N, C-alpha and C positions, 0 to 999 in steps of 0.2 A: 477574554474572547473579543475579537473585533467584529466578527461576522459569523453568521450561520448559513450554511447552504443546505437546502432541502430539495429533494426530488421525489416526484410521484410517478407512478406507472400502473398499468393494469395488473402487473404482478411484480414480484421481487426483482426478477432479472431485468425487466424493463426499467424499473426505478433505479437499479444499480447502474445500468448503462447510461441513463440520463445524467445521473450524478457523476459518473466517470467523464462523460462529455463536458459537463459544466466545469469540473475540476481541470480538465485539459485546457479549457479556454480561460481559466482564471489566472491572473497574475497578481501577486501581492508585492507591493513596494514598501520598504520600511522594515518593520519588526520581523523577527524570525517567525516561521510558521511551520505547520506540519503537512502542507499540501502534497509533498512527494510521498510521505508516509501514507496518506489517505489514498493516493492513486495506487500505491502498491497493495494496500488492503483490498481495494475494490477489484483488483485483478487476481487475487489469491483464490486458488481452487476451493479451499475449505469455506471461505467467506461466500464465494459464488454459490456454493451448494447449500448455504444456510446452516452449516454445521458448526456454528460458533457458540461459545459459552462465555461466561464472565472471565475466564482465564485465557481467552483468545488473544488479546493484545500482548500479554506477556509471552505467550508461546510463539506468537508471530515474530515478535522482536528478537527472541532467542534464536529462532530459525534463520532470520535475516543475518544475525551476527555470525552464526556458524557458516552460512553460505559465503559471506564476505571473507571470513578467515580462510575458508577452503580456496576461494578464488585467488586471494593474495598469495597463498602458498603455491598454487598451481602456476601463477604468473611470476613467481620469484625469479630474479636474475640468476643466471647460471644453472637453472634447472634443466636437466637433461631428460628428454622423453624418448 
């Protein structure tokens, strides 16, 4: 870990929005990082509602993979709609 970003707010949503703003303004040069993943998590409906468990990250990653696969199938060359 190179750095840790923490945000506070009067409630969960205000802290989440501050963190999202901070991540939007953050640029990391050099090593790979997970900033885009964190941005996606902060905008996820389930996360915003506070309905996450220890299995959230795995489920979120699986849902992202399914969405990307569906998108690539939909945008495939030669697809007739």
